[in-house]
N, C-alpha and C positions, 0 to 999 in steps of 0.2 A: 424885676420884670413880670412878676406870677401879680404885685400888684396891680400892676399897668391892665395886665389879660383881665381881671378879678372887674376892675373899673369898665373895662369895655362891655364883657359880657352883663353884666349888672344895667350898662344905656339899653344894653338890646333888648336884655328880659322888659326897658319900660315901656320901648316903642312896640316892641312886639304885643306889649301889656295894649296901648291904645291905638292901637291898630286894630286888635280883638273888638275892643271898646264901640269903635269908631264903626265896626262893619255890625257888631251889634244893633249899631242905633240906626245905620241904612236899610237893614235887615224889618227893623221894627215899623218902618213908615208905609207898609205894606198892606194895604185890609183883604180878607179873606170875606169872599162871598158863598158863602154856599147855602145851599137849602136841605131842611132835613130828610127828605126821601127824593126828592126830585129837584136837583140843581136849579139854579138862574139853566133857562130853554138852553138847549147851543142853537146861536145865530139869533138872541135876542138882543143883542148889540150891534145887529148888522159890520157894515165894515170898518165902523167908525167908534171903536169900544172907546175911547176918550170922549168922544163929543155926547156916544151918550150918556155915560154914567155920570160927565159930568151936570146934563140936564136932569139926570132921572135921580141920583140920590137926594138934591137940594130938594125938587117935587114931590118924594117920596118922605125925607124927614123932614120935611118943614121951612119953605124958602121964607121964610123970619131969622131965622137960626143960620143964614148964610149970606153975610154982609158984603161981604165980598168974593167974588170966583172962587170955585174949586181950581186946584193947579194939578193935575195931572198928567205927572210925566210917563205912565205908561200904563193900559192895561189890557188883559190878555188873559188866557184860559189858558190854565195850568198846562203842560207841556205835554205831548203824549200824541197819540192816533184821539180823532175822534171817531165816537163809542156809540153803538148802533141804535138806533131809536126807541127799543125797550131796556137799556139800560142806561141807571141815570150821567146825568153829564156832566163834565169837568165840572169844579171852580175858579170859580173868575180872581186874577190877582191884582190889584189894584195898585199902584205904587204912586203917594202922594206927595208934593212935591214938601211941602211942614207938615210934621209931626203932631202938629196943633189939631192939623183938618183929620185924622188920622184919629185923634185920639177926642175931636167931636162928636165925628161920626159913630163911633161906637158907644161915646157916652150916650147920645141923641137916641142913637137906636134900643139902650139896652129899658131907656126912659121910654119910650117907648111900647115895646114890648110890655112890657109892666102896665103898664094904663092901657095896654087895648088885651089885657089875660091872654100875650099869644106873640107867637112871631110876626114881625113885617109881612105882608106878604104880598107878590108880584105876579099877575093873571092869576090869582084865585091860591098862590103855589108859595110857602114860607118861605123866606128868606132870613138865612143867619148869618151876624156881622163877626167877622175872627179878625185878630192882629194876626198876620202870618210873626210863626216865631222861628227866628237860625234853632237848627238844631241843638247847635252849643246851649242859646237861652233855655227848649223845652229841656236839653237833662238841667241845667244850675237849678231849675225849676221844683223839676223835679223832685232833688234834693231835699227839699220843704217837706214832703208829702206826710213821711213821717211825725214829726213835730206839727205840723197840719191836724195830724190824724193826733192825737198830744190831745193838743187847742181843743178841739172839738169835746173830747172825751171830759176836760173841765170846764167844759161851756166858759171858754175863752175866745170873744170876741178877736179877728183876725182880720188881715185881709193881702192880699200878693201884691204887692205894687211890680212894676214896671221900673227896671228889668226884671231882677231877681231880691227886692226888699223885700221883706217880711216886717207887718205891723202889727203889734199887738194890743191892744185899751186896755185899760188897767181900769178894775171895778173904780175907781177915783175922777177918769175920766181921762185920765194923761194916756200917753202912747208911749211905746217905746218900737225903737227900730234897728232890726237886724239885718245886718249885709248879708252870712251864711247860716246854713243850718248850724252848724255846731255851736255859737250865740245865742241861739233860740232856745236850744236844748237847756244849754247852761241855765240860763233864765226860769225856764222852767225848772229844773229842779231842785230851783232856789223856792219856787209858786206852787204853795199847796193848793189842790183841788179849791176852787168854788170862788179863790179869788180874785 
């Protein structure tokens, strides 16, 4: 009887873990558009924000990067009351059908910002592109902060990949991937500074 219950609990935990992973994936298909000081002006997208961004994103980032039309499931302002004109507008959330489109938008926006030595602009105001991460994913990524500080102090190149995988580049050009901060910390304890 106890073995049967234990087996059912294990199966339930597996299903919950799978459901959480799927939720993180769905949450990560959203792109958040923000501006540093002035977000995209309220109402710039008109009454049809999906159509506005289907056209605006390729026109802004370069039509040549978008051989197929973007499929935006939903686009809207962050929930809450419309702020007064003297306060910053709410960020725009865009949910894309394909996570590949989200990755492409984020990659091209970062590349264009580097090339222009500054953010992309709309009506002379800077526009920043961010993935909209779930609270649980932000928490998981934050757990790497101590390890990232140590990596910087040892001059070891790294990147925090989506959803929460740490990639460390070794001096010989090889790469190591860590699924948890604990694994990465154990590796760092064995790695002398400057190697």
